[in-house]
C-alpha positions in Angstrom: 40.8 -21.9 -45.0 42.8 -18.8 -45.8 43.7 -16.5 -43.0 43.8 -12.7 -43.1 45.5 -10.7 -40.4 44.0 -7.2 -39.7 47.2 -5.5 -38.5 47.1 -2.6 -36.1 50.2 -1.1 -34.4 52.9 -2.7 -32.4 54.9 -5.9 -32.6 52.0 -8.4 -32.2 50.8 -8.4 -35.9 54.4 -9.0 -37.0 54.7 -11.8 -34.5 51.6 -13.5 -35.8 52.5 -13.0 -39.4 55.9 -14.7 -38.9 54.2 -17.8 -37.5 51.6 -17.8 -40.3 53.7 -17.2 -43.5 50.8 -18.0 -45.8 48.4 -15.5 -44.2 47.5 -12.3 -45.9 48.0 -9.1 -44.0 45.7 -6.1 -44.2 47.7 -3.2 -42.8 45.7 -0.3 -41.3 47.4 3.0 -42.4 49.1 5.0 -39.7 49.3 1.8 -37.6 51.2 -0.7 -39.6 52.8 -0.9 -43.1 52.9 -3.6 -45.7 56.7 -2.9 -46.2 57.3 -4.4 -42.7 55.8 -7.8 -43.6 57.2 -10.7 -45.6 53.7 -12.0 -46.1 51.6 -10.8 -49.0 50.0 -7.6 -47.7 48.3 -4.3 -48.6 47.7 -1.0 -46.8 44.2 0.3 -46.3 42.6 3.4 -44.7 40.9 2.9 -41.3 38.2 5.2 -42.6 37.3 2.9 -45.6 35.7 -0.3 -44.3 34.2 -1.0 -47.7 37.8 -1.3 -49.1 38.7 -3.7 -46.2 36.0 -6.1 -47.5 36.9 -5.6 -51.1 40.5 -6.5 -50.6 39.8 -9.4 -48.3 37.3 -10.9 -50.8 39.8 -10.4 -53.7 42.4 -12.4 -51.7 39.8 -15.2 -51.0 40.2 -14.7 -47.2 37.8 -16.9 -45.2 39.1 -16.5 -41.6 40.3 -13.3 -39.9 42.6 -12.6 -37.0 42.7 -9.1 -35.5 46.0 -8.1 -33.9 47.5 -4.9 -32.6 46.2 -1.6 -31.3 44.0 0.6 -33.5 43.3 4.1 -32.3 39.9 5.6 -32.7 40.0 7.9 -35.7 39.4 11.7 -35.7 36.8 12.1 -38.4 34.5 14.5 -40.1 31.3 13.5 -41.9 32.6 14.6 -45.3 35.4 12.0 -45.1 33.1 9.0 -44.8 30.6 7.1 -47.0 27.4 5.8 -45.4 28.8 2.4 -44.5 31.8 3.9 -42.8 29.7 6.4 -40.9 27.5 3.7 -39.6 30.4 1.6 -38.3 32.9 4.2 -37.1 30.4 6.5 -35.5 29.4 3.5 -33.3 32.9 2.3 -32.2 34.2 5.9 -31.6 32.0 6.3 -28.5 32.3 2.9 -27.0 34.7 1.1 -24.7 37.2 -1.3 -26.2 35.2 -4.5 -25.6 32.0 -3.1 -26.9 33.8 -1.7 -30.0 35.4 -5.0 -30.6 32.0 -6.8 -30.6 30.7 -4.4 -33.2 33.8 -5.0 -35.4 33.3 -8.7 -35.1 29.7 -8.4 -36.2 30.7 -6.3 -39.1 33.1 -8.9 -40.5 30.7 -11.8 -39.8 28.0 -10.0 -41.8 30.2 -10.4 -44.9 30.8 -14.1 -44.3 34.2 -14.0 -42.5 34.9 -16.2 -39.5 36.9 -14.8 -36.6 39.7 -17.0 -35.3 40.8 -16.9 -31.7 44.3 -15.5 -31.5 45.7 -18.4 -29.6 44.7 -20.7 -32.5 47.4 -19.1 -34.7 50.3 -18.7 -32.3 52.4 -21.3 -30.4 53.4 -21.3 -26.8 51.3 -18.3 -25.9 50.3 -18.9 -22.3 52.0 -19.4 -18.9 50.8 -22.4 -16.9 49.4 -21.6 -13.5 51.8 -20.8 -10.7 55.0 -18.8 -10.1 57.7 -18.5 -12.7 60.3 -19.3 -11.7 59.1 -21.2 -8.6 62.6 -22.0 -7.2 63.8 -18.4 -7.2 61.0 -16.8 -5.3 61.0 -16.4 -1.5 57.9 -17.2 0.6 57.7 -13.6 1.6 57.7 -12.3 -2.0 55.1 -14.9 -2.9 52.8 -13.7 -0.1 53.3 -10.1 -1.2 52.4 -11.0 -4.9 49.4 -13.0 -3.9 48.1 -10.1 -1.7 48.7 -7.7 -4.6 47.0 -10.0 -7.0 43.9 -10.2 -4.9 43.6 -6.4 -4.9 44.4 -6.0 -8.6 42.1 -8.8 -9.9 39.2 -7.6 -7.7 39.7 -4.1 -8.9 39.8 -5.0 -12.6 36.8 -7.2 -12.2 34.8 -4.4 -10.7 35.9 -2.1 -13.5 35.0 -4.6 -16.2 31.4 -3.4 -16.3 32.7 0.1 -17.3 34.7 -1.5 -20.2 38.0 0.2 -19.3 41.5 -1.2 -18.9 42.9 -4.7 -18.9 45.7 -3.9 -16.4 46.6 -2.1 -13.2 49.6 -1.5 -11.1 49.3 -2.3 -7.4 51.3 -2.9 -4.2 49.6 -5.0 -1.6 46.9 -2.6 -0.4 47.9 0.3 -2.6 46.7 1.1 -6.2 49.3 3.0 -8.2 47.6 3.1 -11.6 44.7 1.8 -13.7 45.1 1.5 -17.5 43.2 4.1 -19.5 43.2 5.0 -23.2 47.0 5.7 -23.1 47.8 2.0 -23.0 49.8 -0.3 -20.8 53.3 1.1 -21.5 52.3 4.7 -20.5 50.6 3.4 -17.4 53.7 1.4 -16.4 55.8 4.6 -16.8 53.4 6.6 -14.7 53.2 4.0 -12.0 56.9 3.5 -12.0 57.4 7.2 -11.2 54.8 7.1 -8.5 56.2 4.0 -6.8 59.8 5.4 -7.0 58.7 8.3 -4.8 56.7 6.2 -2.4 58.2 4.3 0.5 57.1 0.7 0.4 56.8 -1.1 3.7 56.9 -4.4 2.0 60.4 -3.7 0.5 59.2 -4.9 -2.9 58.4 -3.1 -6.1 54.9 -2.7 -7.5 53.1 -5.5 -9.4 51.7 -5.2 -12.9 48.3 -7.1 -13.2 47.4 -7.8 -16.8 44.3 -10.0 -17.3 41.2 -10.1 -19.5 38.1 -8.2 -18.4 35.1 -10.2 -17.3 32.9 -11.1 -20.3 35.7 -9.9 -22.6 35.6 -11.0 -26.3 38.5 -13.4 -26.1 38.6 -14.2 -29.8 39.8 -10.7 -30.7 41.0 -8.7 -27.7 43.2 -10.6 -25.3 45.8 -8.8 -23.3 49.4 -9.3 -24.4 52.8 -9.0 -22.8 56.2 -9.6 -24.3 59.8 -9.2 -23.6 59.7 -5.4 -23.8 57.0 -5.3 -21.2 59.1 -7.4 -18.9 62.2 -5.3 -19.5 60.3 -2.1 -18.8 58.8 -3.4 -15.5 62.3 -4.6 -14.4 63.9 -1.2 -15.3 61.3 0.7 -13.3 61.7 -1.5 -10.2 58.6 -3.7 -10.4 58.7 -6.9 -8.5 56.5 -9.0 -10.7 53.9 -9.3 -13.4 50.6 -11.2 -12.9 48.9 -12.8 -16.0 46.0 -15.1 -16.7 47.0 -18.6 -17.5 44.4 -18.9 -20.2 43.8 -15.2 -21.1 47.1 -13.3 -21.3 49.1 -13.9 -24.4 52.8 -14.1 -24.1 54.9 -12.9 -27.1 58.3 -14.4 -27.5 57.6 -17.0 -24.8 61.0 -18.7 -24.9 62.8 -15.4 -24.8 60.7 -14.2 -21.8 61.4 -17.4 -19.9 65.2 -17.0 -20.6 65.1 -13.4 -19.5 63.2 -13.9 -16.2 65.6 -16.7 -15.3 68.6 -14.5 -16.0 67.2 -11.5 -14.1 65.5 -13.4 -11.3 62.2 -11.7 -12.2 58.8 -13.2 -11.3 55.8 -13.8 -13.4 52.7 -15.2 -11.6 50.0 -16.9 -13.7 46.6 -17.3 -12.2 
């Protein structure tokens, strides 16, 4: 087995590459760059899927991991060959999960196997419960549980529309639902709204970040890392809610150390 990492933007592809030093990295231009990886790697245009396959075959890749955000391209017909038109025209008008399923079929058609992300990273999930249990008051726990019920039910209902893996809520109030702008921008937006809103519970809002129902978990799991935690704490959030088997945790040990130090709560369901 030889692993190829399809690298979009953000820290996640770098994180995976560091844990899989023998993996080849195919960097999508304007999203990631081969100069940032110690692994063997090459850059390729998002608009040239034929070249993706040619490079991966030349490197004898058998298994693929997709990591990092890839924005839908702005295209004109003149820029694309027929294979590219067929693929990109489909994914450009679909929600994230539907687009991911098409990309998975594309790679499988050429004989590649898709690896679940959790199979190539260590310590990537929180166990069920409150972290850290001993530092959380009963009142805060009840507030987080109430917020969790609202946020999870909301995201599950929205799953059929294939939008968003996260929301920001506070007990009975919804501050924000993730759109195409991504989680960080949603957190910023919700933080501003909550700052200007009196909270009868005396706690900051709760970030809920979980997989959609029927989501393709081999490719598109939600992710949080230390920067997400720091951003939430800075903006006055009380906690983050994740899935114990569906929300990937980057820099797991660093996150544990940080929430201990700052007395911040992560609740895994």
